[in-house]
C-alpha positions in Angstrom: 20.9 -4.2 19.9 20.3 -1.7 17.1 16.9 -0.8 16.1 15.7 -1.6 12.5 13.7 0.8 10.2 11.5 -0.5 7.2 9.6 1.4 5.0 6.0 0.1 4.3 5.6 1.4 0.9 2.1 2.2 -0.8 1.0 -0.9 -2.9 -0.2 0.4 -6.3 -2.1 -2.3 -8.6 -1.0 -0.9 -12.0 -3.5 -3.5 -13.5 -6.0 -5.8 -11.9 -7.8 -8.3 -13.7 -10.4 -10.6 -11.8 -10.3 -13.9 -13.3 -13.3 -15.5 -11.4 -14.6 -16.7 -8.2 -13.0 -20.0 -6.8 -14.9 -22.8 -5.4 -13.7 -21.6 -2.0 -15.2 -18.1 -2.4 -12.0 -16.1 -3.1 -11.4 -14.3 -6.3 -8.8 -15.4 -8.4 -6.7 -12.3 -9.8 -3.9 -11.3 -12.0 -2.1 -7.9 -11.1 0.7 -6.2 -11.9 2.0 -4.6 -8.7 4.6 -2.0 -8.0 5.5 0.2 -4.9 5.3 4.1 -4.6 8.0 5.9 -2.7 5.3 7.4 -0.3 5.2 5.0 3.0 4.5 4.4 6.6 7.7 3.7 8.8 8.2 0.8 10.9 11.0 0.8 13.5 11.7 -2.2 15.6 13.6 -1.6 19.0 15.0 -5.2 19.7 16.0 -4.0 23.3 12.5 -3.1 24.4 9.6 -5.0 25.6 7.6 -6.3 22.8 4.5 -4.2 21.9 3.2 -1.7 19.3 3.1 2.2 19.4 1.1 3.7 16.7 1.7 7.6 15.7 1.4 9.6 12.6 -1.4 11.7 10.9 -3.5 8.4 10.2 -2.7 6.5 13.5 -6.4 7.4 14.8 -8.0 5.8 11.8 -6.7 2.3 12.5 -9.3 0.0 13.9 -9.1 -3.5 15.2 -7.5 -6.0 14.2 -4.2 -4.4 13.8 -2.2 -6.3 11.3 1.2 -5.2 13.1 0.0 -6.8 16.3 -1.1 -9.8 14.5 2.4 -10.3 13.0 4.0 -10.2 16.2 1.6 -12.7 17.6 2.2 -15.1 14.8 6.0 -14.8 14.9 5.9 -15.4 18.7 3.4 -18.4 18.2 6.6 -19.7 16.1 9.3 -18.7 18.6 7.6 -18.4 21.9 11.2 -17.7 23.6 12.3 -14.8 21.1 11.9 -11.2 22.7 11.1 -9.6 19.4 11.1 -5.9 20.7 9.0 -2.9 20.4 7.3 -1.6 17.2 6.7 1.9 16.4 4.4 2.6 13.5 4.4 6.1 12.0 1.2 5.9 9.9 1.5 8.1 6.9 -0.7 6.3 4.4 -4.5 6.6 4.6 -6.2 3.5 6.0 -8.6 1.1 4.1 -7.6 3.2 0.9 -6.6 0.4 -1.6 -2.9 0.9 -1.3 -2.3 -1.8 1.1 -1.2 0.3 4.1 -2.0 -2.3 6.7 -0.5 -5.2 4.6 2.6 -3.2 3.9 2.7 -2.5 7.5 2.7 -6.2 8.7 4.9 -7.1 5.9 7.6 -4.6 7.0 7.5 -5.7 10.7 8.4 -9.3 9.2 11.3 -7.8 7.4 12.3 -5.9 10.3 12.1 -9.0 12.6 14.1 -11.1 10.0 16.8 -8.3 10.1 16.9 -8.1 14.0 16.9 -11.7 14.7 18.7 -13.3 11.6 19.8 -16.5 13.7 16.7 -17.1 15.7 14.3 -16.6 12.7 16.6 -18.6 10.1 14.2 -21.4 9.7 10.8 -19.6 9.6 8.9 -19.7 6.5 8.1 -16.0 5.9 5.9 -16.2 3.1 3.9 -18.7 4.8 3.2 -16.4 7.8 2.5 -13.5 5.2 0.0 -15.5 3.6 -1.8 -15.9 6.9 -1.8 -12.3 7.8 -3.8 -11.4 4.3 -3.9 -11.6 0.6 -1.7 -8.6 -0.1 1.0 -9.3 2.6 3.0 -11.7 0.5 3.4 -9.0 -2.3 3.9 -6.3 0.1 6.7 -8.6 1.8 8.5 -8.9 -1.5 8.4 -5.1 -1.7 9.2 -5.1 -5.6 7.3 -4.6 -8.7 6.2 -8.1 -9.6 3.0 -9.9 -11.2 0.8 -11.6 -8.7 -1.8 -14.1 -9.2 -4.4 -16.8 -7.7 -5.5 -15.0 -4.3 -2.6 -12.9 -4.5 -0.3 -15.9 -3.0 1.3 -16.7 -6.2 4.2 -13.9 -7.2 6.0 -14.0 -10.4 9.2 -12.0 -10.9 9.2 -9.7 -14.2 11.6 -10.4 -16.9 13.0 -7.0 -16.9 12.7 -4.2 -14.8 9.8 -2.1 -14.4 10.3 1.6 -15.8 9.8 4.2 -13.3 6.4 6.3 -13.3 6.2 9.9 -12.1 2.7 9.8 -10.4 0.2 11.6 -8.1 -1.9 9.4 -5.4 -5.2 10.9 -4.3 -7.6 9.7 -1.7 -10.8 11.6 -1.0 -10.7 10.9 2.6 -14.6 10.3 2.7 -15.8 7.7 5.0 -16.0 4.1 3.5 -17.7 1.0 4.8 -16.2 -1.0 7.0 -16.7 -3.9 4.6 -15.7 -1.9 1.6 -13.8 -4.7 -0.1 -16.4 -7.4 0.3 -19.0 -4.8 -1.2 -17.0 -4.2 -4.4 -16.6 -7.7 -5.0 -20.1 -8.4 -4.3 -21.1 -5.7 -7.0 -18.7 -6.8 -9.4 -20.7 -10.3 -9.4 -17.6 -12.2 -11.0 -18.5 -15.6 -12.5 -17.3 -19.0 -11.0 -14.0 -20.1 -12.6 -14.7 -23.0 -15.0 -13.3 -26.7 -14.0 -11.0 -27.1 -11.1 -8.7 -24.3 -11.7 -7.3 -22.1 -8.8 -6.6 -19.0 -10.9 -3.0 -19.2 -11.1 -2.3 -17.1 -14.2 0.3 -18.8 -16.4 0.4 -15.9 -19.1 1.8 -12.7 -18.3 2.5 -9.7 -20.6 5.9 -8.5 -20.8 6.7 -4.8 -20.0 10.0 -4.0 -21.7 9.6 -0.4 -21.8 7.7 2.7 -20.6 5.5 2.9 -23.6 4.5 -0.7 -23.5 3.9 -0.4 -20.0 1.4 2.5 -20.4 -0.1 0.6 -23.3 -0.6 -2.5 -20.9 -2.3 -0.5 -18.1 -4.6 1.2 -20.6 -5.5 -2.3 -22.0 -5.8 -4.3 -18.9 -7.1 -1.5 -16.5 -8.7 -2.2 -13.1 -11.8 -4.6 -13.2 -12.8 -3.3 -9.7 -13.0 0.3 -10.7 -16.9 0.3 -11.9 -17.9 -1.5 -9.0 -15.8 0.3 -6.4 -17.3 3.7 -7.9 -20.6 2.2 -7.0 -19.6 1.6 -3.5 -17.8 4.9 -3.0 -19.1 7.5 -5.6 -16.2 9.8 -4.7 -13.9 7.6 -6.8 -15.5 9.0 -9.8 -14.8 12.6 -8.8 -11.2 11.9 -7.8 -10.6 10.1 -11.6 -12.5 12.9 -13.2 -10.1 15.6 -11.4 -6.9 13.5 -12.2 -8.2 13.3 -15.9 -8.3 17.1 -16.2 -4.6 17.5 -15.1 -2.3 18.9 -17.7 0.0 16.3 -19.3 -1.8 13.2 -17.5 -1.3 10.0 -19.5 -3.4 7.7 -17.6 -5.6 7.7 -14.2 -6.8 4.5 -12.7 -8.1 3.1 -9.3 -5.5 1.2 -7.2 -7.2 -2.0 -5.7 -10.6 -1.8 -4.5 -9.8 2.1 -3.9 -10.7 4.5 -3.2 -7.1 5.7 -3.6 -6.7 6.6 -7.5 -3.2 7.4 -9.1 -2.3 9.3 -12.2 1.0 8.9 -14.3 2.6 11.9 -16.0 5.6 12.4 -18.3 8.0 13.9 -15.8 8.5 14.9 -12.2 7.4 18.5 -12.9 4.2 17.8 -14.3 3.2 15.5 -11.6 4.3 18.0 -8.8 2.4 20.7 -10.6 -0.9 18.5 -11.0 -0.6 17.8 -7.0 -0.3 21.4 -6.3 -3.5 22.1 -8.3 -5.5 19.2 -6.7 -4.5 20.3 -3.4 -5.5 23.9 -4.0 -9.0 22.6 -5.6 -9.5 20.0 -3.0 -8.1 20.6 0.3 -9.6 17.9 2.0 -8.3 15.3 -0.1 -5.1 13.4 0.5 -2.7 14.3 -2.2 1.0 13.2 -2.8 3.3 13.3 -5.7 5.4 10.3 -6.0 7.5 7.9 -8.0 6.2 4.4 -8.7 8.8 1.6 -9.5 
């Protein structure tokens, strides 16, 4: 059987609004999500024994639980007689960085299994499995620009294609607490949602062109930026460095961080900014990319 390769692309929260804390303790959100062209690479070999091998520059940073292994286990629970195959994960994205690395890996594994075993998995509810794996896994499974709301479990297609954005991603590669995301939400201190609502947004702004998209990003921003900076002060250093780059149009945090992104008018300015940042901050993870 042929091997299947899937890209686990970096998830970027172009906007992130926290609508409040639900009665179950989870936070309701509204976020415009897009994906960059930098990615981990997932390869599934259906002809080999089921298991996981992790390689790449960030392989050693992965700690338990490994969502790729969890994804395999959940599919096996549904289909115990299926020989799924061996997964090789080439880990190119930083871990626990706010760009959905682990979630994107798990989602890519699900897509690879679906492609490798179409008949055996035809009756699986893939989105249900994705939701079991984590809040960001459904949107990463969709692997396209989309609005997400609720706790991330409600996905809403865009009315028109998202304009491509030339950008730079930066992660300071500083140690972050294991419970970083929980600390960020505690620092946010979001109020409870009034009434019995579950925080599924019904109003989602249109993004017909690039100018409106940038205006929307500036207007909505990322509600986690201030609390994330309180938890990981290096975020402010990254944002300050991005905001001084020539031609920068907007700089924001993605998710709960600490990865930040900046948007530029064209590829040349994004590439030049990345080179300048690498020279000034050689310990940072810096990549020019296209978000779309």
